[in-house]
C-alpha positions as CSV (number, residue, x, y, z in Angstrom):
1,M,-7.2,10.3,-27.5
2,T,-9.3,12.1,-24.5
3,M,-7.9,10.9,-21.0
4,L,-10.8,9.7,-18.9
5,P,-10.9,10.8,-15.1
6,T,-10.5,7.7,-12.9
7,L,-12.6,6.9,-9.9
8,S,-9.4,7.7,-7.8
9,E,-8.8,10.8,-9.5
10,L,-12.2,12.2,-8.6
11,A,-12.7,11.0,-5.3
12,D,-9.6,12.8,-4.3
13,A,-11.0,16.2,-5.8
14,L,-14.0,15.7,-3.7
15,T,-11.6,15.7,-0.3
16,Y,-12.9,18.5,1.8
17,D,-11.8,20.1,4.7
18,L,-14.9,19.7,6.8
19,P,-15.0,20.0,10.8
20,P,-14.3,17.3,12.1
21,S,-16.1,17.5,15.4
22,S,-19.2,17.1,13.7
23,G,-18.9,14.1,12.2
24,R,-19.4,15.5,8.7
25,R,-16.0,14.6,7.4
26,E,-16.5,10.9,8.4
27,A,-19.9,10.9,6.8
28,W,-19.0,12.7,3.6
29,Q,-15.7,10.2,3.0
30,S,-17.8,7.5,3.9
31,A,-20.4,8.5,1.0
32,V,-17.7,8.9,-1.5
33,E,-16.3,5.5,-0.7
34,T,-19.1,4.1,-1.2
35,A,-20.1,5.8,-4.3
36,V,-16.9,4.5,-5.4
37,S,-17.2,1.1,-5.0
38,L,-20.6,1.2,-6.4
39,L,-19.4,2.7,-9.7
40,E,-15.9,1.2,-10.0
41,P,-17.9,-1.9,-11.7
42,V,-19.3,0.0,-14.3
43,W,-17.1,3.0,-14.8
44,P,-15.3,3.0,-18.3
45,Q,-11.7,1.9,-18.0
46,K,-10.6,4.0,-21.5
47,T,-12.2,5.9,-24.5
48,D,-11.7,7.2,-28.1
49,D,-11.6,10.4,-28.5
50,F,-15.5,11.2,-27.6
51,Y,-16.9,11.0,-23.9
52,D,-19.7,12.5,-22.2
53,A,-18.7,15.6,-20.4
54,D,-21.3,14.7,-17.4
55,L,-19.3,11.6,-16.1
56,P,-16.8,13.7,-14.1
57,N,-20.3,15.0,-12.3
58,T,-21.6,11.4,-11.7
59,L,-19.6,10.2,-8.7
60,P,-20.0,13.4,-7.0
61,T,-23.7,13.4,-7.8
62,V,-23.8,9.9,-6.3
63,A,-21.9,10.7,-3.1
64,L,-24.2,14.0,-2.5
65,V,-27.2,11.4,-2.4
66,L,-25.5,9.1,-0.2
67,Y,-24.7,11.8,2.0
68,V,-28.1,12.7,2.7
69,D,-30.3,10.0,2.1
70,E,-29.8,7.2,5.1
71,R,-32.1,5.0,2.9
72,A,-29.8,5.2,0.1
73,A,-27.0,5.0,1.8
74,E,-28.0,1.8,4.0
75,P,-25.3,-0.9,3.1
76,G,-26.6,-4.4,1.7
77,A,-29.2,-5.7,-0.7
78,G,-30.6,-3.5,-2.7
79,Q,-28.5,-0.5,-2.2
80,A,-27.9,-0.1,-5.7
81,E,-31.6,-0.4,-6.7
82,R,-32.7,2.0,-3.8
83,L,-30.0,4.4,-5.0
84,A,-30.7,4.2,-8.9
85,D,-34.7,5.1,-7.5
86,R,-33.5,8.2,-5.6
87,L,-31.4,9.4,-8.5
88,R,-33.9,8.4,-11.6
89,V,-34.7,11.7,-13.4
90,V,-37.2,11.6,-16.1
91,S,-38.7,14.9,-16.4
92,A,-38.3,18.1,-14.9
93,D,-40.9,17.5,-12.0
94,Q,-38.5,14.6,-10.9
95,Y,-35.3,16.7,-11.4
96,S,-36.9,19.7,-9.3
97,E,-37.6,16.9,-6.4
98,L,-34.2,15.1,-6.5
99,E,-32.7,19.1,-6.3
100,T,-35.2,20.0,-3.3
101,F,-34.4,16.5,-1.8
102,I,-30.5,17.1,-1.9
103,R,-30.5,20.9,-0.8
104,A,-33.0,19.8,2.4
105,G,-30.8,16.6,3.6
106,L,-27.4,19.3,3.2
107,E,-29.4,21.8,5.4
108,L,-30.5,19.1,7.8
109,R,-26.4,18.5,8.1
110,G,-26.0,22.1,8.8
111,H,-24.7,23.0,5.0
112,S,-26.3,26.2,3.5
113,T,-26.1,27.4,0.4
114,E,-25.8,31.0,1.9
115,H,-22.1,29.9,3.1
116,A,-21.1,28.2,-0.2
117,A,-18.2,30.4,0.0
118,T,-17.0,28.6,2.9
119,D,-18.5,25.2,2.8
120,P,-17.6,23.2,-0.1
121,L,-20.6,20.9,-0.1
122,A,-22.7,23.6,-0.5
123,R,-20.3,24.9,-3.1
124,L,-20.3,21.5,-5.0
125,F,-24.3,21.1,-4.8
126,L,-24.5,25.1,-6.3
127,D,-21.8,24.1,-9.4
128,L,-24.0,21.0,-10.0
129,T,-27.7,22.9,-10.0
130,A,-26.4,26.0,-11.9
131,H,-27.7,26.5,-15.0
132,R,-25.1,25.6,-17.8
133,S,-25.3,26.3,-21.6
134,G,-24.5,23.3,-23.7
135,A,-21.5,23.5,-26.0
136,T,-20.9,21.4,-29.1
137,H,-17.8,19.5,-30.2
138,M,-16.6,22.6,-31.8
139,E,-16.3,24.6,-28.9
140,L,-14.5,22.1,-26.7
141,P,-11.1,19.6,-27.4
142,G,-11.6,16.3,-27.1
143,Y,-15.2,16.2,-28.4
144,L,-16.6,16.8,-25.0
145,T,-20.4,17.5,-24.8
146,L,-21.7,19.7,-22.4
147,K,-25.4,19.4,-22.0
148,D,-27.9,22.4,-21.5
149,G,-29.3,23.1,-18.1
150,P,-28.1,21.4,-14.7
151,Q,-25.6,19.2,-14.7
152,L,-26.9,17.3,-11.5
153,R,-29.9,16.5,-13.8
154,W,-27.4,14.8,-16.7
155,A,-25.4,13.4,-14.1
156,A,-28.2,11.8,-12.1
157,Q,-29.5,10.2,-15.4
158,D,-25.9,9.1,-16.0
159,A,-25.5,7.0,-12.3
160,T,-28.7,5.8,-13.0
161,F,-27.5,4.1,-16.2
162,R,-24.6,2.8,-14.8
163,I,-25.9,1.5,-11.3
164,E,-28.9,-0.1,-13.3
165,R,-26.3,-2.0,-15.4
166,L,-24.7,-3.4,-11.8
167,G,-28.0,-5.3,-11.6
168,S,-27.9,-6.8,-15.3
169,G,-24.3,-7.7,-14.9
170,G,-23.5,-5.2,-17.3
171,R,-19.6,-3.5,-17.5
172,A,-19.4,-0.3,-19.1
173,A,-17.9,0.2,-22.7
174,S,-14.0,-0.1,-22.4
C-alpha cells in the first residue's frame, strides 16, 4: 500500500525561511494555511496501491495562487469558486495564462526566478513549471503515474476538481 502524504506533512515541507521584514513570510504562511483548510475536506484519507502522483503538487499550487491572487485569497463566501476559476486549466492557453499570472504575481512580491537558488518560492515555481517526462507504473514504485508536461498544469486540474467538490458537498474517495 502506498502511503499518501498528509496535508500536514506537505504543509510542513512548504515552511520556507522568507525575510520576515518584508511581510512575505506571513503572507506565504497564510496562503499555505488557507490552502490546507480548503483542501482538507476533499483530501484523500487513504489509498490502495495506486494514486495520482500529482497529488503532492496540489497543495503548493493552491498556496502559490492564494499567495499571488488577492481576489482568490479573499476569505468568505465564494472563495472556493474564485480559486477554482483561477486554477481551471483545460487548454494549453489557459495553462499559459495561469503560469504567466503566477510568475507576474511572484515578481510583484519580490520573487525572481533569476534568484531561484536563494528564493524558495521562485524555486518552487520553477520546479512546478519545468517540463517533466511522463512515467509509467513500471518505472515508479507504488504505481505512481507522472503525467507528461509541467506539473503545475496537472496539479491545477487536480485542485480544481477537489475544490469544485467542496461546492457539491463531496468528499474525496477513501
